[in-house]
N, C-alpha and C positions, 0 to 999 in steps of 0.2 A: 221713423223709429218710435218705439214705445217708451214712454217715460217711466223711470224707475221710481217706486214709492220711496219717500224719505225714510231713513232709518231712525228709529226712536233711540234716544240716548238714555242709557241706564245710569242713574245717579246712585252711587253707593251710600249706604247708611252712614250718617255722620259719626256715629259712635265708633266706627271701625278706624277712624283717623285719629282718635284720641290716644295719647300715649299712656302707657301703664303707669301706675303710681310708682315713684322712685323708691318708696319705702313700704314695708308691710304695715297694714293697719294695726294699731295697738289694741290689745284686749283690755278693756276698761273694767271688766268684771260685772258682778251683780249689783243691783241697787240695794240700799240699806233694808228696805222692806222685804225684798226677796231673801236677803241673808238672814233676817230675823226669823222668818218662817221655815227656813231650811229647805231641804229637798222636798218637792211636791210631785204629785202624779203627772202634772202637765209639764210640758217642756217650755223653757224660757224662750222669749222672742228677742231677737237682736235688733238694736237700733243704732243708727250711724250718728256720730257727733262730729260736726264740721270743725268745731273749735279744737277738739282733742285729736282729731284724725284717727278715731278709733271706734270700736263697736262695744256697746254696753248691753247688758241683758236684764230682762225683767220677766217675772211670771205674771205680772199685772199690766194694766194699761197706763203705766207711768210715762211721763213725757220729759223728765229732767235727767240730764246726764249725772251719774253719781260722782264724777270727778270735778267737772267745772260748774255744774248746776244750770247749764244752759238748756233751754227748751229745744229739743232736737226733733 
């Protein structure tokens, strides 16, 4: 008899096993500098804050959450 080649095992991507967040992320708003300058031609970039479980926005390369002050 001929031997059958071993089947390869497909391992699913680990992220698919993670549960969805139980609550919707909070909108933490704009940073103080972005609020001061008002609307500008470029769009704001969103940043995740682990402490606040929310997303804050800035037009610039800022790294501090406007709510808790943590470096995100």
